[in-house]
C-alpha positions as CSV (number, residue, x, y, z in Angstrom):
1,M,0.0,0.0,0.0
2,N,1.2,3.5,-0.8
3,K,0.9,5.3,2.5
4,F,1.7,8.6,0.9
5,K,-1.6,8.6,-1.0
6,N,-3.5,8.3,2.3
7,N,-2.0,11.5,3.5
8,P,-4.3,14.3,2.2
9,D,-1.9,17.0,3.4
10,G,1.3,15.5,1.8
11,K,3.0,17.3,-1.0
12,Y,4.0,14.0,-2.6
13,N,0.7,12.2,-2.2
14,G,0.0,11.6,-5.9
15,N,1.7,9.0,-8.2
16,E,5.2,9.8,-7.1
17,L,6.0,6.5,-5.4
18,D,4.3,4.4,-8.0
19,Y,6.3,6.1,-10.8
20,I,9.6,5.7,-8.8
21,L,9.0,2.0,-8.3
22,E,8.3,1.6,-12.0
23,V,11.7,3.2,-12.7
24,L,13.5,1.0,-10.2
25,D,11.8,-2.1,-11.6
26,S,12.9,-1.3,-15.1
27,E,15.7,-3.5,-16.4
28,N,17.4,-0.6,-18.2
29,I,16.0,2.7,-17.1
30,N,18.0,4.6,-19.8
31,R,16.5,2.7,-22.7
32,K,12.8,2.5,-21.8
33,L,10.6,2.8,-24.8
34,D,8.9,5.9,-23.2
35,P,11.3,7.2,-20.5
36,Y,9.9,9.5,-17.8
37,V,12.1,12.3,-18.9
38,S,10.3,12.3,-22.2
39,R,6.9,11.9,-20.6
40,L,7.6,14.9,-18.3
41,E,8.8,17.1,-21.2
42,R,5.7,16.3,-23.3
43,R,3.3,17.0,-20.6
44,Y,5.1,20.1,-19.5
45,S,4.8,21.4,-23.1
46,E,1.0,20.7,-23.1
47,I,0.4,22.5,-19.7
48,F,2.7,25.4,-20.3
49,Q,1.6,25.9,-23.9
50,T,5.0,25.7,-25.5
51,T,6.5,23.8,-28.4
52,Y,9.6,22.4,-26.7
53,S,10.4,21.5,-23.1
54,I,14.0,20.4,-22.2
55,A,14.4,18.9,-18.7
56,H,17.5,19.9,-16.7
57,N,19.1,18.8,-13.4
58,S,18.5,22.2,-11.7
59,G,17.1,25.7,-12.3
60,T,20.6,27.1,-12.4
61,S,21.7,24.8,-15.2
62,S,18.5,25.6,-17.1
63,L,19.4,29.4,-16.9
64,H,23.0,28.6,-18.1
65,S,21.7,26.6,-21.1
66,C,19.4,29.5,-22.1
67,L,22.2,32.1,-22.1
68,A,24.4,29.7,-24.0
69,A,21.7,29.2,-26.6
70,A,21.4,33.0,-26.9
71,G,25.0,33.1,-27.9
72,V,26.3,34.9,-24.8
73,G,30.1,35.0,-24.7
74,E,33.1,36.8,-23.3
75,G,32.6,40.6,-23.1
76,D,28.8,40.5,-23.8
77,E,26.4,42.1,-21.4
78,V,23.4,40.3,-19.8
79,I,20.7,42.3,-18.1
80,S,18.9,41.1,-15.0
81,P,17.0,42.9,-12.2
82,G,18.6,44.4,-9.1
83,H,16.3,42.3,-7.0
84,S,16.9,38.7,-7.9
85,V,18.7,35.5,-6.8
86,I,22.5,35.5,-7.4
87,M,22.2,32.6,-9.9
88,N,21.2,35.1,-12.7
89,S,24.6,36.7,-12.1
90,F,26.5,33.4,-11.8
91,V,25.4,32.0,-15.1
92,T,26.3,35.3,-16.8
93,L,29.8,35.1,-15.2
94,Y,30.2,31.4,-16.2
95,L,30.1,32.5,-19.8
96,K,32.6,35.3,-19.1
97,A,29.9,37.9,-19.8
98,I,29.2,41.1,-17.8
99,P,26.1,41.3,-15.5
100,V,24.1,44.5,-16.0
101,Y,21.6,45.4,-13.3
102,V,18.3,47.1,-13.9
103,D,16.6,48.8,-11.0
104,V,13.2,47.6,-9.8
105,D,9.8,49.2,-9.4
106,P,9.6,49.9,-5.7
107,D,6.1,48.6,-5.5
108,T,6.1,45.5,-7.6
109,F,9.8,44.6,-6.7
110,N,10.3,43.5,-10.3
111,M,12.3,44.9,-13.2
112,C,11.5,48.6,-14.1
113,P,11.0,48.8,-17.9
114,K,12.1,52.5,-17.9
115,D,15.4,51.7,-16.4
116,L,15.7,48.6,-18.6
117,E,15.8,50.7,-21.7
118,K,18.5,53.0,-20.2
119,K,20.8,50.0,-19.5
120,I,20.7,48.6,-23.1
121,T,23.9,49.0,-25.1
122,A,25.4,47.6,-28.3
123,K,26.9,44.8,-26.2
124,T,23.6,43.7,-24.7
125,K,23.1,40.0,-25.7
126,A,20.2,38.9,-23.5
127,I,17.6,40.1,-20.9
128,Q,16.7,37.9,-17.9
129,A,13.2,39.0,-16.8
130,V,12.6,37.5,-13.3
131,H,9.2,37.0,-11.8
132,M,10.1,37.5,-8.2
133,H,8.2,35.8,-5.4
134,G,5.6,34.6,-8.0
135,N,4.6,38.1,-9.2
136,P,4.7,38.4,-13.0
137,S,7.0,41.1,-14.3
138,D,5.7,43.7,-16.7
139,M,6.3,41.5,-19.7
140,L,4.3,43.6,-22.2
141,E,6.6,46.6,-21.6
142,I,9.7,44.5,-21.4
143,M,8.9,42.6,-24.6
144,D,8.1,45.8,-26.4
145,I,11.5,47.2,-25.5
146,A,13.4,44.0,-26.2
147,N,11.8,43.5,-29.6
148,R,12.7,47.1,-30.7
149,Y,16.3,46.3,-29.9
150,C,16.1,42.7,-31.2
151,I,17.4,41.3,-27.9
152,P,16.2,37.8,-26.8
153,V,14.3,37.6,-23.4
154,I,14.7,34.7,-21.0
155,E,11.9,34.6,-18.5
156,D,13.1,33.3,-15.1
157,S,9.9,31.6,-14.0
158,A,11.5,29.6,-11.2
159,Q,9.2,31.3,-8.6
160,C,6.1,31.8,-10.9
161,V,4.3,28.6,-11.8
162,L,0.9,29.2,-13.5
163,G,1.1,32.9,-13.2
164,Y,-0.8,34.8,-15.8
165,I,-0.8,38.2,-17.6
166,G,-4.3,38.5,-19.0
167,Q,-5.1,35.1,-20.5
168,K,-1.4,34.4,-21.3
169,L,0.8,32.2,-19.2
170,V,3.9,33.5,-17.7
171,G,6.8,31.9,-19.5
172,T,5.3,32.3,-22.9
173,F,6.3,35.9,-23.6
174,G,10.0,35.6,-24.0
175,Q,12.0,33.6,-26.5
176,M,12.9,31.2,-23.7
177,A,11.8,30.5,-20.1
178,N,13.4,28.5,-17.4
179,W,11.9,26.8,-14.3
180,S,13.1,25.3,-11.0
181,F,11.9,22.2,-9.2
182,E,14.0,22.8,-6.1
183,N,12.4,21.5,-2.8
184,K,10.5,24.7,-1.9
185,K,9.1,25.4,-5.4
186,H,5.5,25.0,-6.4
187,M,6.2,21.6,-7.9
188,S,9.3,19.9,-6.5
189,T,11.6,17.0,-7.4
190,G,14.3,17.8,-4.7
191,E,16.4,19.4,-7.5
192,G,15.6,19.8,-11.2
193,G,14.7,22.4,-13.8
194,M,13.1,22.9,-17.2
195,V,13.6,25.1,-20.2
196,T,10.7,26.0,-22.5
197,T,10.8,27.6,-25.9
198,D,8.9,27.8,-29.2
199,S,12.1,28.1,-31.2
200,E,13.5,24.9,-32.8
201,E,16.9,26.6,-33.1
202,Y,17.1,27.5,-29.4
203,A,15.7,24.1,-28.3
204,T,18.3,22.3,-30.3
205,L,21.2,24.4,-28.9
206,I,19.8,24.0,-25.3
207,R,19.4,20.2,-25.8
208,K,23.0,19.9,-26.9
209,Y,24.5,22.3,-24.4
210,G,22.8,20.5,-21.5
211,G,23.3,17.0,-23.0
212,L,27.1,16.7,-23.4
213,G,27.0,17.9,-27.0
214,Y,25.8,14.6,-28.6
215,K,25.4,15.2,-32.3
216,T,22.2,13.2,-32.5
217,L,20.3,15.4,-30.1
218,T,17.5,17.5,-31.6
219,A,15.0,20.1,-30.4
220,G,12.4,17.6,-29.4
221,E,14.3,14.4,-28.6
222,N,16.7,13.6,-25.8
223,L,19.6,11.1,-25.9
224,R,17.7,8.1,-24.8
225,Q,15.4,8.3,-27.9
226,V,18.0,9.0,-30.6
227,L,20.9,6.6,-30.1
228,P,21.6,5.2,-33.6
229,E,22.4,1.5,-34.3
230,G,26.0,2.4,-35.0
231,F,26.5,4.0,-31.6
232,Q,28.3,0.9,-30.3
233,N,30.6,0.8,-33.3
234,P,34.2,1.8,-32.3
235,H,34.4,4.1,-35.3
236,Y,31.2,6.1,-34.3
237,K,31.8,9.7,-33.5
238,R,29.5,11.0,-30.8
239,Y,30.0,14.7,-30.2
240,D,29.8,17.8,-32.4
241,T,29.1,20.5,-29.6
242,L,30.8,21.5,-26.4
243,G,28.2,20.7,-23.7
244,Y,27.7,20.1,-20.0
245,N,26.0,17.2,-18.3
246,Y,22.8,19.0,-17.2
247,R,20.5,16.1,-18.0
248,M,17.6,15.1,-15.7
249,N,17.6,11.5,-14.5
250,E,14.7,9.1,-14.6
251,L,13.9,9.1,-10.9
252,T,13.7,12.8,-10.8
253,A,11.5,12.9,-13.8
254,A,9.2,10.3,-12.3
255,V,8.6,12.6,-9.3
256,G,8.3,15.6,-11.6
257,L,5.6,14.0,-13.7
258,A,3.5,13.1,-10.7
259,Q,3.9,16.6,-9.3
260,L,2.9,18.0,-12.7
261,E,-0.3,16.0,-12.6
262,R,-1.3,18.0,-9.5
263,V,0.4,21.3,-10.2
264,E,-2.8,23.4,-10.4
265,Q,-3.9,22.1,-7.0
266,L,-0.5,22.9,-5.5
267,V,-0.6,26.4,-6.8
268,N,-4.2,27.1,-5.8
269,K,-3.4,26.1,-2.2
270,R,-0.7,28.8,-2.1
271,K,-3.3,31.3,-3.5
272,L,-5.7,30.4,-0.7
273,I,-3.0,31.0,1.9
274,A,-2.1,34.3,0.3
275,K,-5.7,35.4,0.8
276,M,-5.3,34.7,4.6
277,Y,-2.3,37.1,4.6
278,D,-4.4,39.7,2.7
279,E,-7.0,39.6,5.4
280,V,-4.4,40.1,8.2
281,F,-2.2,42.8,6.6
282,R,-4.9,45.1,5.5
283,D,-5.2,46.2,9.2
284,F,-1.5,47.2,9.5
285,D,-0.4,50.2,7.5
286,Y,3.3,49.6,8.1
287,I,3.0,46.3,6.1
288,V,2.9,47.0,2.4
289,P,2.3,43.9,0.2
290,Q,4.0,43.5,-3.1
291,K,1.9,45.2,-5.8
292,V,0.3,43.0,-8.5
293,L,-0.2,44.9,-11.8
294,N,-3.7,45.0,-13.3
295,G,-4.5,41.8,-15.2
296,H,-1.6,39.9,-13.6
297,V,-2.1,36.7,-11.5
298,H,0.4,36.1,-8.7
299,A,1.5,32.5,-8.1
300,Y,2.7,33.2,-4.6
301,W,6.0,31.3,-4.2
302,T,6.1,33.6,-1.1
303,Y,3.9,36.4,0.2
304,T,6.3,39.3,0.1
305,V,5.8,42.7,1.7
306,K,7.7,45.9,2.4
307,Y,8.0,46.7,6.1
308,E,7.7,50.4,6.9
309,G,7.8,50.0,10.7
310,K,10.6,50.8,13.0
311,N,12.1,47.5,14.1
312,W,12.2,44.6,11.6
313,L,14.1,42.2,14.0
314,D,11.7,43.0,16.9
315,L,8.8,41.7,14.9
316,Y,10.7,38.7,13.7
317,H,11.6,37.7,17.2
318,K,8.1,38.3,18.5
319,V,6.6,36.0,15.9
320,K,9.1,33.3,16.7
321,E,8.7,33.6,20.5
322,K,4.9,33.1,20.1
323,G,5.5,29.9,18.1
324,G,5.1,31.3,14.6
325,D,7.2,30.4,11.6
326,G,9.0,33.7,11.4
327,F,9.8,35.0,7.9
328,Y,12.7,35.6,5.5
329,G,14.3,38.8,4.5
330,G,14.6,39.6,0.8
331,V,17.7,38.3,-0.9
332,S,20.6,40.7,-1.1
333,V,21.0,43.0,-4.1
334,P,23.2,40.7,-6.2
335,Y,26.1,43.1,-6.6
336,Q,26.3,43.6,-2.8
337,E,27.2,39.9,-2.3
338,P,30.9,39.5,-1.4
339,V,31.6,37.3,-4.4
340,M,30.7,40.1,-6.8
341,S,33.6,42.2,-5.6
342,R,35.9,40.0,-7.7
343,Y,34.0,40.6,-11.0
344,H,33.1,43.5,-13.2
345,Y,29.4,44.5,-13.3
346,I,27.4,47.5,-14.5
347,G,24.5,49.4,-13.0
348,D,23.5,50.7,-9.6
349,C,19.9,50.1,-8.4
350,P,18.9,52.6,-5.7
351,N,15.3,51.3,-5.4
352,A,16.5,47.8,-4.9
353,E,19.0,48.9,-2.3
354,L,16.3,50.9,-0.5
355,I,13.6,48.2,-0.3
356,Q,15.7,45.0,0.1
357,P,16.3,45.6,3.8
358,K,12.6,46.2,4.4
359,M,11.4,43.0,2.7
360,M,9.6,40.3,4.6
361,Q,8.8,37.0,2.9
362,F,6.1,34.9,4.4
363,K,5.6,31.2,3.9
364,C,2.9,30.0,1.4
365,N,3.9,26.3,1.1
366,Y,2.0,25.0,4.1
367,R,1.0,21.4,3.6
368,N,-2.6,22.2,4.8
369,L,-4.8,25.2,5.3
370,K,-5.4,24.5,9.0
371,S,-1.6,24.8,9.7
372,A,-1.5,28.0,7.8
373,Q,-4.5,29.4,9.7
374,I,-2.8,28.6,13.1
375,K,0.6,30.2,12.1
376,I,-1.0,33.2,10.5
377,A,-3.1,33.8,13.6
378,I,0.1,33.9,15.6
379,L,1.6,36.4,13.2
380,E,-1.5,38.6,13.6
381,D,-1.2,38.5,17.4
382,A,2.5,39.6,17.0
383,L,1.5,42.4,14.7
384,K,-1.0,43.7,17.2
385,E,1.6,43.9,19.9
386,H,4.3,45.3,17.7
387,V,4.9,49.0,17.7
């Protein structure tokens, strides 16, 4: 009996265990007629309305593959927002390119289109538009600017699963999008990632870059599907591209497919929890929630606010003392991380520097709504006592 399926509050209470056992019971998991990696990619394309999906072993590696496909190289400039995870900078530096930081809108915490246009130069090779905390960036404005300058856009959708702008899914605006399946993400495989694109050219480059450069790889087929009969011949030549081993394994893909079958349910639970925070925070004017633009649908990786009170740490400790979950601060402005002192970058972001120390990120990935209600009630009590 699969005990996980009997736990209504479990995150992995779908077909995860059944699929894992099928993989483990396969005589040769790398040569199955319909491997789980391929099944995950096909289903991902169906749900996220894209032509090609290419599974990776992490969100970071999926970002790296996107920049490589865009032709980023030494001396090129890659734009990303001043409020984002450091991985956007790291993958730029991996390719010996220069990170260029665009300031953020102080209310949405996402890339400011007006500052974006100011930061574009003749050396700009790609734009990374990041949907921070699950809040869709202003993709209509960003794409208008990028298209005028003929610069490819990579949507970093790691924190924004099933977010919408109007009727259009986040991740379908740019030329490429990447996703993360890290443990705390909307759908989780422990570690893992995905790239989506409608471009056969980009898909082929991404597939080869993340698949050790095998010459048989194509936009829609991974290595397990396209090994020719002559592959075992000693005269066969395998590689025509320099690539990394960023491939997803079958066990990870098995978990990913089961998570994908329930992804809407997982996201909707976060939205319900976000409504609980809405009810609480409306009574405290020193808590300013992240602004969601008109027509945008937030996916709530976290519920993020700007704290305009007098003592961030006092509130944090008060919540913890009462038995609450506490909360996270916003990630540091990337160029303020110690590692960046060794590298050349461009662009100061005064808005990002101002709001980052004020950020509070509240948990949305509770396993059940009752637990969320209990913890959010503790938070409300702490807010009432906080001056």
